[in-house]
GUMIFI-263055 format. One record per atom (N, C-alpha, C, O): x negated, y negated, z negated; residue in one letter; atom name; residue number from 1. Coordinates in steps of 0.02 Angstrom, whole numbers, plus 50000, padded with zeros to 5 digits. Atoms other than C-alpha are relative to their C-alpha. Example, Ala and Ser with C-alpha at 12.3 -4.5 7.8 and 13.67 -1.06 7.14 Angstrom:
BEGIN
R|49955|50059|50000|A|N|1;
R|49385|50225|49610|A|CA|1;
R|49955|49940|50000|A|C|1;
R|49903|49941|49967|A|O|1;
R|50042|50059|50003|S|N|2;
R|49316|50053|49643|S|CA|2;
R|50039|49945|49963|S|C|2;
R|50014|49890|49955|S|O|2;
% end
This chain:
BEGIN
R|49935|50001|50031|X|N|1;
R|49756|50792|48310|X|CA|1;
R|50054|50010|50053|X|C|1;
R|50046|49988|50110|X|O|1;
R|49944|49990|49954|X|N|2;
R|49919|50845|48390|X|CA|2;
R|50064|49979|49964|X|C|2;
R|50077|49999|49908|X|O|2;
R|49936|50022|50028|X|N|3;
R|50086|50761|48361|X|CA|3;
R|50056|50024|50046|X|C|3;
R|50050|50020|50107|X|O|3;
R|49942|49983|49957|X|N|4;
R|50255|50825|48421|X|CA|4;
R|50036|49936|50018|X|C|4;
R|50056|49897|49975|X|O|4;
R|49966|50060|49976|X|N|5;
R|50334|50690|48528|X|CA|5;
R|50054|50023|50049|X|C|5;
R|50038|50049|50102|X|O|5;
R|49945|49980|49957|X|N|6;
R|50505|50724|48602|X|CA|6;
R|49999|50074|50016|X|C|6;
R|50017|50095|50071|X|O|6;
R|50001|49928|49989|X|N|7;
R|50482|50911|48581|X|CA|7;
R|49938|50023|50037|X|C|7;
R|49928|50084|50044|X|O|7;
R|50060|49982|49963|X|N|8;
R|50318|50907|48678|X|CA|8;
R|49939|49978|49958|X|C|8;
R|49936|49922|49933|X|O|8;
R|50060|50017|50039|X|N|9;
R|50150|50914|48590|X|CA|9;
R|49952|49961|50045|X|C|9;
R|49935|49983|50101|X|O|9;
R|50046|50041|49962|X|N|10;
R|50034|50778|48649|X|CA|10;
R|49940|49983|49956|X|C|10;
R|49948|49970|49896|X|O|10;
R|50060|50015|50037|X|N|11;
R|49855|50746|48597|X|CA|11;
R|49998|49925|49983|X|C|11;
R|50011|49883|50026|X|O|11;
R|50007|50070|50021|X|N|12;
R|49830|50586|48497|X|CA|12;
R|49931|49977|50018|X|C|12;
R|49881|50008|49999|X|O|12;
R|50065|50024|49977|X|N|13;
R|49692|50485|48575|X|CA|13;
R|49974|49947|49951|X|C|13;
R|49993|49889|49955|X|O|13;
R|50028|50045|50051|X|N|14;
R|49597|50410|48429|X|CA|14;
R|49957|49946|50030|X|C|14;
R|49946|49894|49999|X|O|14;
R|50043|50049|49968|X|N|15;
R|49486|50317|48551|X|CA|15;
R|50035|49933|50009|X|C|15;
R|50003|49881|50004|X|O|15;
R|49964|50064|49992|X|N|16;
R|49622|50187|48582|X|CA|16;
R|50001|49961|49936|X|C|16;
R|49993|49900|49936|X|O|16;
R|50000|50033|50065|X|N|17;
R|49631|50149|48397|X|CA|17;
R|49931|49972|49986|X|C|17;
R|49924|49915|49963|X|O|17;
R|50068|50022|50013|X|N|18;
R|49442|50139|48383|X|CA|18;
R|49983|49941|50045|X|C|18;
R|49949|49894|50023|X|O|18;
R|50010|50055|49953|X|N|19;
R|49438|50026|48537|X|CA|19;
R|50026|49934|49971|X|C|19;
R|49993|49882|49974|X|O|19;
R|49970|50060|50031|X|N|20;
R|49554|49903|48448|X|CA|20;
R|49960|49979|49938|X|C|20;
R|49949|49919|49928|X|O|20;
R|50039|50015|50060|X|N|21;
R|49454|49915|48286|X|CA|21;
R|49934|49966|50018|X|C|21;
R|49913|49918|49986|X|O|21;
R|50062|50031|49977|X|N|22;
R|49293|49875|48380|X|CA|22;
R|50013|49928|50020|X|C|22;
R|49973|49884|50006|X|O|22;
R|49982|50068|49982|X|N|23;
R|49380|49722|48451|X|CA|23;
R|50008|49955|49940|X|C|23;
R|49986|49897|49941|X|O|23;
R|49993|50039|50062|X|N|24;
R|49427|49663|48276|X|CA|24;
R|49932|49987|49968|X|C|24;
R|49919|49932|49944|X|O|24;
R|50067|50009|50028|X|N|25;
R|49248|49691|48216|X|CA|25;
R|49962|49946|50038|X|C|25;
R|49927|49905|50008|X|O|25;
R|50032|50051|49959|X|N|26;
R|49184|49587|48361|X|CA|26;
R|50028|49931|49984|X|C|26;
R|49991|49882|49980|X|O|26;
R|49968|50064|50014|X|N|27;
R|49310|49450|48323|X|CA|27;
R|49976|49970|49935|X|C|27;
R|49971|49909|49928|X|O|27;
R|50024|50027|50064|X|N|28;
R|49247|49435|48145|X|CA|28;
R|49924|49995|49997|X|C|28;
R|49896|49974|49947|X|O|28;
R|50072|50009|49995|X|N|29;
R|49065|49440|48202|X|CA|29;
R|49958|50056|49971|X|C|29;
R|49898|50048|49962|X|O|29;
R|50037|49943|50028|X|N|30;
R|49016|49609|48130|X|CA|30;
R|49975|50044|50057|X|C|30;
R|50003|50098|50070|X|O|30;
R|50025|49967|49940|X|N|31;
R|48914|49663|48282|X|CA|31;
R|49971|50069|49986|X|C|31;
R|49980|50116|50025|X|O|31;
R|50031|49935|50015|X|N|32;
R|48818|49804|48198|X|CA|32;
R|50052|50053|49985|X|C|32;
R|50046|50110|50009|X|O|32;
R|49946|49952|50014|X|N|33;
R|48974|49889|48130|X|CA|33;
R|50037|50018|50064|X|C|33;
R|50054|50076|50075|X|O|33;
R|49966|49988|49936|X|N|34;
R|49057|49870|48301|X|CA|34;
R|49957|50046|50044|X|C|34;
R|49983|50090|50077|X|O|34;
R|50045|49958|49960|X|N|35;
R|48903|49946|48386|X|CA|35;
R|50000|50072|49975|X|C|35;
R|50004|50119|50015|X|O|35;
R|50000|49933|50028|X|N|36;
R|48900|50094|48268|X|CA|36;
R|50066|50036|50015|X|C|36;
R|50065|50095|50033|X|O|36;
R|49934|49971|49987|X|N|37;
R|49087|50124|48290|X|CA|37;
R|50007|50020|50074|X|C|37;
R|50031|50075|50089|X|O|37;
R|49996|49986|49928|X|N|38;
R|49077|50114|48481|X|CA|38;
R|49953|50057|50019|X|C|38;
R|49972|50100|50059|X|O|38;
R|50048|49946|49986|X|N|39;
R|48922|50226|48486|X|CA|39;
R|50026|50067|49977|X|C|39;
R|50018|50118|50011|X|O|39;
R|49971|49938|50026|X|N|40;
R|49009|50356|48379|X|CA|40;
R|50056|50024|50045|X|C|40;
R|50063|50085|50056|X|O|40;
R|49946|49981|49955|X|N|41;
R|49158|50353|48497|X|CA|41;
R|49971|50030|50065|X|C|41;
R|49999|50078|50091|X|O|41;
R|50032|49972|49941|X|N|42;
R|49042|50383|48646|X|CA|42;
R|49976|50071|49986|X|C|42;
R|49989|50117|50026|X|O|42;
R|50026|49934|50017|X|N|43;
R|48958|50529|48559|X|CA|43;
R|50055|50052|49989|X|C|43;
R|50050|50109|50011|X|O|43;
R|49944|49955|50011|X|N|44;
R|49123|50604|48504|X|CA|44;
R|50032|50021|50066|X|C|44;
R|50050|50079|50076|X|O|44;
R|49971|49985|49934|X|N|45;
R|49192|50592|48681|X|CA|45;
R|49956|50047|50040|X|C|45;
R|49981|50093|50073|X|O|45;
R|50046|49956|49964|X|N|46;
R|49036|50672|48754|X|CA|46;
R|50001|50070|49970|X|C|46;
R|50003|50120|50007|X|O|46;
R|50002|49935|50034|X|N|47;
R|49034|50812|48624|X|CA|47;
R|50063|50040|50015|X|C|47;
R|50060|50101|50025|X|O|47;
R|49937|49965|49989|X|N|48;
R|49218|50853|48653|X|CA|48;
R|50019|50002|50075|X|C|48;
R|50069|50031|50094|X|O|48;
R|49989|50003|49928|X|N|49;
R|49206|50821|48841|X|CA|49;
R|50067|49969|50018|X|C|49;
R|50104|49995|50061|X|O|49;
R|49939|50038|49986|X|N|50;
R|49349|50697|48839|X|CA|50;
R|49979|49935|50034|X|C|50;
R|49955|49889|50001|X|O|50;
R|50026|50056|49961|X|N|51;
R|49311|50573|48978|X|CA|51;
R|50031|49933|49979|X|C|51;
R|49996|49883|49979|X|O|51;
R|49968|50063|50020|X|N|52;
R|49438|50443|48921|X|CA|52;
R|49969|49974|49936|X|C|52;
R|49956|49914|49930|X|O|52;
R|50030|50022|50064|X|N|53;
R|49366|50438|48745|X|CA|53;
R|49929|49974|50012|X|C|53;
R|49911|49921|49985|X|O|53;
R|50068|50024|49986|X|N|54;
R|49187|50424|48810|X|CA|54;
R|50002|49934|50039|X|C|54;
R|49963|49889|50025|X|O|54;
R|49994|50061|49960|X|N|55;
R|49241|50293|48937|X|CA|55;
R|50019|49939|49958|X|C|55;
R|49990|49886|49966|X|O|55;
R|49981|50055|50044|X|N|56;
R|49330|50185|48808|X|CA|56;
R|49944|49982|49952|X|C|56;
R|49934|49924|49935|X|O|56;
R|50057|50013|50043|X|N|57;
R|49180|50205|48694|X|CA|57;
R|49946|49960|50035|X|C|57;
R|49918|49914|50007|X|O|57;
R|50051|50037|49962|X|N|58;
R|49061|50147|48830|X|CA|58;
R|50023|49929|50015|X|C|58;
R|49983|49883|50014|X|O|58;
R|49975|50068|49987|X|N|59;
R|49174|50000|48873|X|CA|59;
R|49995|49958|49936|X|C|59;
R|49977|49899|49938|X|O|59;
R|50006|50035|50065|X|N|60;
R|49181|49953|48687|X|CA|60;
R|49927|49982|49987|X|C|60;
R|49912|49927|49964|X|O|60;
R|50071|50013|50010|X|N|61;
R|48992|49969|48677|X|CA|61;
R|49976|49945|50046|X|C|61;
R|49935|49904|50025|X|O|61;
R|50018|50054|49954|X|N|62;
R|48974|49858|48831|X|CA|62;
R|50020|49932|49972|X|C|62;
R|49983|49884|49978|X|O|62;
R|49977|50064|50030|X|N|63;
R|49077|49723|48744|X|CA|63;
R|49954|49979|49943|X|C|63;
R|49939|49920|49936|X|O|63;
R|50044|50015|50057|X|N|64;
R|48966|49735|48589|X|CA|64;
R|49932|49976|50026|X|C|64;
R|49905|49925|50003|X|O|64;
R|50066|50018|49972|X|N|65;
R|48805|49729|48691|X|CA|65;
R|50002|49931|50033|X|C|65;
R|49955|49892|50027|X|O|65;
R|49992|50066|49969|X|N|66;
R|48870|49579|48788|X|CA|66;
R|50001|49946|49946|X|C|66;
R|49971|49893|49954|X|O|66;
R|49997|50049|50055|X|N|67;
R|48910|49489|48625|X|CA|67;
R|49931|49989|49969|X|C|67;
R|49917|49935|49945|X|O|67;
R|50068|50006|50027|X|N|68;
R|48731|49524|48567|X|CA|68;
R|49951|49968|50049|X|C|68;
R|49896|49950|50030|X|O|68;
R|50043|50031|49949|X|N|69;
R|48660|49455|48729|X|CA|69;
R|49959|50051|50039|X|C|69;
R|49915|50031|50077|X|O|69;
R|50034|49947|49962|X|N|70;
R|48598|49623|48799|X|CA|70;
R|50038|50012|50065|X|C|70;
R|50071|50064|50073|X|O|70;
R|49957|49999|49941|X|N|71;
R|48674|49588|48969|X|CA|71;
R|49986|50057|50048|X|C|71;
R|50033|50086|50075|X|O|71;
R|50016|49946|49953|X|N|72;
R|48581|49717|49075|X|CA|72;
R|50026|50067|49974|X|C|72;
R|50056|50105|50012|X|O|72;
R|49976|49937|50029|X|N|73;
R|48620|49861|48956|X|CA|73;
R|50076|50000|49998|X|C|73;
R|50108|50052|50009|X|O|73;
R|49927|50005|50001|X|N|74;
R|48799|49798|48938|X|CA|74;
R|50029|50015|50069|X|C|74;
R|50079|50049|50076|X|O|74;
R|49975|49986|49932|X|N|75;
R|48820|49801|49127|X|CA|75;
R|49995|50074|50016|X|C|75;
R|50040|50102|50047|X|O|75;
R|50008|49928|49989|X|N|76;
R|48753|49979|49135|X|CA|76;
R|50056|50039|49965|X|C|76;
R|50086|50084|49995|X|O|76;
R|49947|49966|50037|X|N|77;
R|48876|50036|49000|X|CA|77;
R|50068|49988|50032|X|C|77;
R|50109|50033|50035|X|O|77;
R|49936|50016|49969|X|N|78;
R|49020|49947|49085|X|CA|78;
R|50009|50039|50065|X|C|78;
R|50064|50064|50079|X|O|78;
R|49995|49961|49938|X|N|79;
R|48981|50030|49252|X|CA|79;
R|50012|50074|49986|X|C|79;
R|50051|50107|50021|X|O|79;
R|49990|49930|50019|X|N|80;
R|48971|50200|49168|X|CA|80;
R|50072|50011|49976|X|C|80;
R|50103|50061|49992|X|O|80;
R|49931|49996|50024|X|N|81;
R|49138|50166|49082|X|CA|81;
R|50049|50002|50059|X|C|81;
R|50097|50040|50058|X|O|81;
R|49956|50002|49941|X|N|82;
R|49218|50125|49250|X|CA|82;
R|50002|50068|50034|X|C|82;
R|50055|50091|50055|X|O|82;
R|50003|49933|49969|X|N|83;
R|49158|50291|49321|X|CA|83;
R|50041|50051|49960|X|C|83;
R|50076|50092|49989|X|O|83;
R|49965|49952|50043|X|N|84;
R|49229|50386|49172|X|CA|84;
R|50075|49988|49997|X|C|84;
R|50114|50035|49990|X|O|84;
R|49929|50017|50008|X|N|85;
R|49396|50294|49167|X|CA|85;
R|50037|49999|50067|X|C|85;
R|50097|49986|50068|X|O|85;
R|49968|50000|49935|X|N|86;
R|49431|50306|49354|X|CA|86;
R|50046|50060|50005|X|C|86;
R|50024|50117|50012|X|O|86;
R|49951|49946|49996|X|N|87;
R|49591|50407|49360|X|CA|87;
R|50068|49969|50014|X|C|87;
R|50078|49909|50003|X|O|87;
R|49933|50028|49991|X|N|88;
R|49773|50387|49408|X|CA|88;
R|50032|49987|49933|X|C|88;
R|50033|50030|49889|X|O|88;
R|49971|50018|50064|X|N|89;
R|49859|50295|49268|X|CA|89;
R|50071|50027|49991|X|C|89;
R|50091|50045|49936|X|O|89;
R|49930|49979|50005|X|N|90;
R|50037|50345|49308|X|CA|90;
R|50013|50054|50052|X|C|90;
R|49996|50046|50110|X|O|90;
R|49982|49947|49954|X|N|91;
R|50099|50505|49384|X|CA|91;
R|50076|50008|49999|X|C|91;
R|50108|49997|49948|X|O|91;
R|49928|49987|49995|X|N|92;
R|50273|50546|49444|X|CA|92;
R|50042|49940|49977|X|C|92;
R|50088|49947|49937|X|O|92;
R|49964|50061|50017|X|N|93;
R|50333|50367|49430|X|CA|93;
R|50044|49981|50059|X|C|93;
R|50022|49981|50116|X|O|93;
R|49955|50022|49948|X|N|94;
R|50484|50310|49527|X|CA|94;
R|49976|49935|50031|X|C|94;
R|49941|49896|49999|X|O|94;
R|50023|50060|49965|X|N|95;
R|50455|50175|49656|X|CA|95;
R|50027|49936|49968|X|C|95;
R|49996|49884|49973|X|O|95;
R|49970|50060|50030|X|N|96;
R|50571|50055|49561|X|CA|96;
R|49983|49993|49926|X|C|96;
R|50013|49952|49891|X|O|96;
R|50019|50003|50071|X|N|97;
R|50487|50084|49391|X|CA|97;
R|49965|49934|49985|X|C|97;
R|49930|49906|50028|X|O|97;
R|50031|50063|50022|X|N|98;
R|50430|49931|49293|X|CA|98;
R|49968|50012|49933|X|C|98;
R|49992|50051|49892|X|O|98;
R|50034|49996|50065|X|N|99;
R|50309|49913|49150|X|CA|99;
R|50035|49954|49951|X|C|99;
R|50056|49899|49968|X|O|99;
R|49972|50042|50052|X|N|100;
R|50379|49849|48987|X|CA|100;
R|49951|49946|49979|X|C|100;
R|49891|49952|49991|X|O|100;
R|50043|50054|50021|X|N|101;
R|50312|49689|48915|X|CA|101;
R|49985|50007|49925|X|C|101;
R|50030|50019|49885|X|O|101;
R|50021|49995|50069|X|N|102;
R|50212|49694|48753|X|CA|102;
R|49968|49935|49980|X|C|102;
R|49921|49912|50012|X|O|102;
R|50024|50064|50023|X|N|103;
R|50181|49534|48658|X|CA|103;
R|49941|50011|49953|X|C|103;
R|49948|50009|49892|X|O|103;
R|50060|49982|50038|X|N|104;
R|50004|49574|48601|X|CA|104;
R|49979|49945|49952|X|C|104;
R|49965|49958|49894|X|O|104;
R|50023|50055|50042|X|N|105;
R|49957|49402|48535|X|CA|105;
R|50046|49992|49940|X|C|105;
R|50022|49986|49883|X|O|105;
R|49952|50008|50054|X|N|106;
R|50116|49387|48432|X|CA|106;
R|49993|50058|49950|X|C|106;
R|49997|50048|49889|X|O|106;
R|50007|49941|50043|X|N|107;
R|50093|49565|48364|X|CA|107;
R|49938|49993|49956|X|C|107;
R|49942|50005|49895|X|O|107;
R|50062|50006|50039|X|N|108;
R|49913|49534|48310|X|CA|108;
R|50004|49943|49950|X|C|108;
R|49981|49949|49894|X|O|108;
R|49991|50056|50047|X|N|109;
R|49956|49365|48234|X|CA|109;
R|50042|50021|49940|X|C|109;
R|50025|50006|49883|X|O|109;
R|49958|49976|50055|X|N|110;
R|50094|49446|48131|X|CA|110;
R|49962|50050|49957|X|C|110;
R|49968|50049|49896|X|O|110;
R|50039|49951|50036|X|N|111;
R|49979|49588|48083|X|CA|111;
R|49948|49967|49955|X|C|111;
R|49939|49987|49897|X|O|111;
R|50054|50033|50038|X|N|112;
R|49840|49471|48026|X|CA|112;
R|50026|49948|49950|X|C|112;
R|50000|49942|49895|X|O|112;
R|49979|50058|50040|X|N|113;
R|49938|49324|47955|X|CA|113;
R|50072|50005|49974|X|C|113;
R|50095|49959|49941|X|O|113;
R|49931|49992|50021|X|N|114;
R|50113|49392|47921|X|CA|114;
R|50010|49995|49925|X|C|114;
R|50062|49971|49902|X|O|114;
R|49994|50003|50073|X|N|115;
R|50079|49406|47735|X|CA|115;
R|49999|49929|49973|X|C|115;
R|50015|49918|49915|X|O|115;
R|50002|50070|50021|X|N|116;
R|50058|49216|47729|X|CA|116;
R|50067|49963|50010|X|C|116;
R|50073|49905|49991|X|O|116;
R|49934|50031|49989|X|N|117;
R|50239|49182|47780|X|CA|117;
R|50036|49988|49933|X|C|117;
R|50029|50026|49886|X|O|117;
R|49958|50014|50059|X|N|118;
R|50354|49102|47652|X|CA|118;
R|50057|50049|49997|X|C|118;
R|50073|50075|49943|X|O|118;
R|49946|49951|49996|X|N|119;
R|50496|49213|47710|X|CA|119;
R|49979|50054|50050|X|C|119;
R|49969|50039|50109|X|O|119;
R|50022|49948|49955|X|N|120;
R|50447|49382|47782|X|CA|120;
R|50051|50015|50055|X|C|120;
R|50111|50006|50046|X|O|120;
R|49956|49980|49945|X|N|121;
R|50517|49441|47948|X|CA|121;
R|50037|50064|49982|X|C|121;
R|50013|50104|49942|X|O|121;
R|49961|49940|50014|X|N|122;
R|50652|49573|47944|X|CA|122;
R|49996|50048|50057|X|C|122;
R|50025|50102|50054|X|O|122;
% end
C-alpha cells in the first residue's frame, strides 16, 4: 500500500501493525493465533524481500516461542531478527533533535477500556 504523506508517497509498513496485533494476541493467551500471524509476517517479508517486515516477523515469532517455552528456537529467531533489523534508524537528524514522548500505556488502556468510562474523553 502507498499513502501520500506531505506530498511524498511513502510505503505503509503493515508489519508494525501486525507486530502490535501479535502482542495483543500474546497478552490474551492466544499463542497459536499469534504464532500463525507472526509466521505469515516472516513469509510475507521474505517473499517481498522487505528486511524490516521479515525482521519484525521473526522478533514477533521469537516472543511467541518464548511464551510457549521453546527457548532455543526463540533465541535463534531473535538473533536472526537482530541481523535483519540492524540499520540506521534516523538519517539526516540534527544534533539537537529530540524524540517525542508517546504515552503507550495510557493509549492502550484508553483503546481497550475507554468504552467503560462514564463520560467519554473529548
